[in-house]
C-alpha positions in Angstrom: -15.2 -30.8 -50.7 -18.0 -32.0 -48.3 -18.2 -35.7 -47.5 -20.8 -37.8 -49.3 -24.1 -38.2 -47.4 -24.5 -41.3 -45.5 -27.4 -43.7 -46.3 -29.6 -45.1 -43.5 -28.8 -48.6 -42.3 -30.9 -51.6 -43.1 -32.3 -51.9 -39.6 -33.7 -48.4 -39.6 -31.1 -46.8 -37.2 -29.8 -43.3 -37.9 -26.8 -43.2 -40.4 -23.4 -43.2 -39.0 -21.5 -40.0 -39.6 -18.0 -40.0 -41.2 -15.1 -40.4 -38.9 -14.0 -36.8 -39.4 -17.4 -35.5 -38.3 -17.3 -37.8 -35.2 -13.9 -36.6 -34.3 -15.1 -32.9 -34.5 -18.1 -33.7 -32.4 -16.0 -35.5 -29.8 -13.6 -32.6 -29.4 -16.4 -30.1 -29.1 -18.0 -32.3 -26.4 -14.9 -32.6 -24.4 -14.4 -28.8 -24.5 -17.9 -28.1 -23.2 -17.1 -28.2 -19.5 -17.8 -24.6 -18.4 -21.3 -25.6 -16.8 -22.6 -25.4 -13.3 -23.5 -29.1 -13.0 -20.1 -30.4 -14.3 -19.6 -34.1 -13.2 -16.0 -35.3 -13.6 -16.9 -38.9 -13.5 -19.5 -38.6 -16.2 -17.1 -36.6 -18.3 -14.4 -39.2 -18.1 -17.0 -42.0 -19.1 -17.7 -39.9 -22.2 -13.9 -39.8 -22.9 -13.9 -43.6 -22.8 -16.9 -43.8 -25.1 -15.2 -41.4 -27.6 -12.1 -43.6 -27.6 -14.2 -46.7 -28.3 -16.0 -45.0 -31.1 -13.0 -43.3 -32.9 -10.1 -45.7 -32.3 -9.4 -49.3 -33.3 -9.5 -50.7 -29.8 -11.5 -53.2 -27.8 -11.7 -51.4 -24.4 -10.7 -48.2 -22.8 -10.0 -47.0 -19.3 -9.2 -43.7 -17.7 -7.2 -43.2 -14.6 -6.7 -40.0 -12.6 -4.4 -39.0 -9.8 -5.5 -38.0 -6.3 -4.1 -35.0 -4.4 -1.8 -37.4 -2.6 -0.3 -38.4 -5.9 -1.7 -42.0 -6.3 -3.6 -43.3 -9.3 -7.3 -44.2 -9.2 -9.5 -45.8 -11.8 -12.4 -43.4 -12.7 -13.9 -44.8 -15.9 -13.9 -48.0 -17.9 -15.7 -49.2 -20.9 -16.4 -52.7 -19.6 -16.2 -54.8 -16.5 -13.3 -56.9 -18.0 -11.0 -53.9 -18.4 -12.1 -52.5 -15.1 -10.8 -55.6 -13.3 -7.5 -55.4 -15.4 -7.0 -51.8 -14.4 -7.7 -52.5 -10.7 -5.2 -55.4 -10.8 -2.6 -53.0 -12.4 -3.0 -50.4 -9.7 -2.9 -53.1 -7.0 0.3 -54.6 -8.4 1.8 -51.3 -9.2 3.0 -52.5 -12.6 1.9 -52.2 -16.2 2.0 -49.9 -19.2 -0.7 -47.5 -17.8 1.1 -47.2 -14.5 4.4 -46.7 -16.3 3.0 -44.1 -18.7 1.7 -42.0 -15.9 4.9 -42.0 -13.8 7.2 -41.5 -16.8 4.8 -39.0 -18.6 5.4 -40.8 -21.9 3.2 -43.0 -24.2 3.9 -46.7 -23.7 3.1 -49.5 -26.3 3.1 -53.1 -25.2 2.4 -56.3 -27.1 1.0 -59.0 -24.9 2.4 -62.5 -25.7 1.7 -66.0 -24.3 4.9 -65.9 -22.2 5.0 -63.4 -19.3 6.9 -60.2 -20.0 10.0 -59.8 -17.8 9.0 -56.1 -17.4 5.4 -56.6 -16.1 5.1 -60.4 -15.5 1.9 -60.3 -13.5 0.1 -57.7 -15.6 1.0 -59.6 -18.8 -0.4 -62.8 -17.4 -3.6 -61.3 -16.3 -4.2 -59.3 -19.5 -3.5 -62.4 -21.8 -6.0 -64.4 -19.7 -8.6 -61.7 -20.4 -8.1 -61.9 -24.2 -6.2 -58.7 -24.8 -3.3 -58.7 -27.4 -1.8 -55.2 -27.0 -2.1 -52.1 -24.9 -1.3 -48.4 -25.7 -1.2 -46.1 -22.7 -0.8 -42.3 -23.1 -0.5 -39.8 -20.2 -3.2 -37.2 -19.6 -1.1 -34.1 -19.2 -0.9 -30.4 -19.9 2.7 -29.3 -20.4 4.6 -30.6 -17.3 1.5 -31.3 -15.3 0.4 -35.0 -15.6 -2.9 -35.8 -14.0 -3.7 -39.3 -15.2 -3.5 -41.9 -18.1 -5.6 -42.9 -21.0 -5.4 -46.7 -21.4 -6.4 -48.4 -24.7 -6.7 -52.2 -24.9 -6.8 -54.1 -28.2 -8.2 -57.5 -29.0 -6.2 -57.9 -32.1 -2.4 -58.4 -32.4 -0.1 -55.4 -33.4 0.4 -52.0 -32.0 -2.0 -49.1 -32.5 -1.8 -47.3 -35.8 0.1 -44.0 -36.0 -3.1 -42.1 -36.9 -4.9 -43.6 -33.9 -1.9 -42.8 -31.8 -2.1 -39.1 -32.7 -5.9 -39.0 -32.2 -5.5 -40.7 -28.7 -2.8 -38.0 -27.9 -5.4 -35.3 -29.0 -8.1 -36.8 -26.9 -5.9 -37.1 -23.8 -4.8 -33.5 -24.2 -8.4 -32.3 -24.5 -9.3 -34.2 -21.4 -6.4 -32.6 -19.5 -7.3 -29.1 -20.7 -11.0 -29.5 -19.8 -10.3 -30.9 -16.3 -7.7 -28.3 -15.4 -9.8 -25.5 -16.8 -12.8 -26.7 -14.7 -10.5 -26.8 -11.6 -9.4 -23.2 -12.2 -13.0 -22.2 -12.6 -13.9 -23.8 -9.3 -11.1 -21.9 -7.6 -12.3 -18.6 -9.1 -15.8 -19.3 -7.9 -14.6 -20.1 -4.3 -12.5 -16.9 -4.3 -15.5 -14.9 -5.7 -17.8 -16.3 -3.0 -15.3 -15.4 -0.3 -15.0 -11.9 -1.7 -18.8 -11.4 -1.7 -18.9 -12.6 1.9 -16.2 -10.2 2.9 -18.0 -7.3 1.2 -21.3 -8.2 2.9 -19.5 -8.4 6.3 -17.9 -5.0 5.6 -21.3 -3.5 4.9 -22.7 -4.8 8.2 -19.7 -3.3 10.0 -20.2 0.1 8.4 -23.9 0.1 9.4 -22.9 -0.7 12.9 -20.3 2.0 12.9 -22.9 4.5 11.8 -25.3 3.5 14.5 -22.6 3.8 17.2 -21.4 7.2 15.8 -24.9 8.7 15.9 -26.0 7.1 19.1 -23.0 7.9 21.3 -21.9 11.0 19.4 -18.4 9.7 18.6 -16.2 9.6 15.6 -16.2 6.5 13.3 -12.7 5.4 14.4 -13.6 5.2 18.0 -16.8 3.4 17.0 -14.9 0.8 15.0 -12.5 0.1 17.9 -15.5 -0.5 20.1 -16.8 -3.1 17.7 -13.5 -4.9 17.5 -13.1 -7.7 20.2 -10.1 -7.4 22.6 -7.0 -9.1 21.3 -6.0 -12.4 22.9 -3.1 -12.3 25.2 0.3 -13.1 23.7 1.9 -16.5 24.5 3.8 -16.2 27.7 2.1 -12.9 28.6 0.8 -12.9 32.3 -2.9 -12.9 32.6 -4.4 -9.6 33.9 -5.2 -9.5 37.7 -9.0 -9.2 37.0 -8.9 -12.5 35.2 -6.8 -14.1 37.9 -9.3 -13.3 40.6 -12.1 -15.2 38.8 -10.2 -18.5 39.0 -8.3 -17.9 42.3 -10.1 -19.4 45.4 -11.4 -16.9 47.9 -9.2 -16.3 51.1 -10.2 -17.9 54.3 -11.7 -14.7 56.0 -13.9 -14.1 52.8 -15.2 -17.7 52.9 -15.9 -17.2 56.7 -18.1 -14.1 55.8 -19.9 -15.9 53.1 -20.7 -18.8 55.4 -21.8 -16.4 58.1 -24.0 -14.3 55.7 -25.6 -17.5 54.2 -26.3 -18.9 57.7 -27.9 -15.7 59.0 -30.1 -15.1 56.0 -31.2 -18.7 55.8 -32.1 -18.9 59.5 -33.9 -15.6 59.4 -36.0 -16.6 56.4 -36.7 -20.3 56.9 -36.0 -21.1 60.5 -33.9 -24.0 61.8 -35.5 -26.6 59.5 -34.8 -24.6 56.2 -31.2 -23.6 56.9 -28.7 -24.5 54.3 -25.8 -26.8 55.2 -22.7 -25.1 56.5 -19.2 -26.1 56.7 -18.6 -28.1 59.8 -15.4 -26.4 60.6 -16.9 -23.0 60.7 -18.0 -22.9 64.3 -18.3 -19.1 64.4 -21.0 -19.1 61.7 -23.0 -21.8 63.4 -22.7 -20.0 66.8 -23.8 -16.7 65.3 -26.8 -18.3 63.6 -27.9 -19.8 66.9 -27.7 -16.4 68.5 -29.8 -14.8 65.7 -32.4 -17.6 66.0 -32.7 -16.9 69.8 -33.1 -13.2 69.0 -35.9 -14.0 66.6 -37.9 -15.7 69.2 -37.6 -12.6 71.3 -38.8 -10.4 68.5 -35.5 -9.0 67.6 -34.7 -10.9 64.5 -37.5 -9.4 62.5 -36.5 -5.9 63.3 -32.8 -6.7 62.5 -34.0 -8.2 59.1 -35.8 -5.1 58.3 -32.7 -3.0 59.0 -30.7 -5.4 56.9 
């Protein structure tokens, strides 16, 4: 039997739907996460709003765990409950903190006297006007990823119907978040696969070019495309690589200085000669002899022969 139609309110606002309809809309909204522009923070704020609308509570907060395993406050229905939640995380005590670590719902009635279990949290929550707290873990099977924290401004625990609904909202939140995480992982794998296929296409085109240009087989062309493997740890460096870093022997340095001195003297004269090593007297003496030959007309002919 359909529910009776709601009549518009006196102030002209749209009529409030029955609770059953609002519960259905909330569950559908929490399940609609398979979108490209999914925002986890905005999603969890909607979770807190649905709790405020459907449950007999004064405030709601949502905590999630980080990859390191610590809790973080993500959404809160008011500034007052936000401060309480931050204090609870800083003190590492309270029903929300316990519900997450034990993966079990926790009910706590706040009294004037501090509770021996959570003395600092009880004192702070009573000063803010809260009378009771219900915390339920956000989990899917054995995977607990956060806690849903419900604060009441009236004495007494949460009703059984509201407890079950809070459990359903927490489960729907866990399913949606984990489903979105799995979807992001699949998107990452798909992007990596597409990149690998594109790279493979480029490699095949390069192999075809080398095969046609150098008249070789595809396997040989592919081996030419591959970079040389790095040397294994502890393996001696090839001799060709050692020569690049090893200093030249003394006789080779002597030849280099001699050649540099001769060419510079023949091209630029004494004023444009490059500086030589002072200890290489043979190079300086040979350069002076070449300079004297140049004045006699021999240096130009020697340069032409060179």
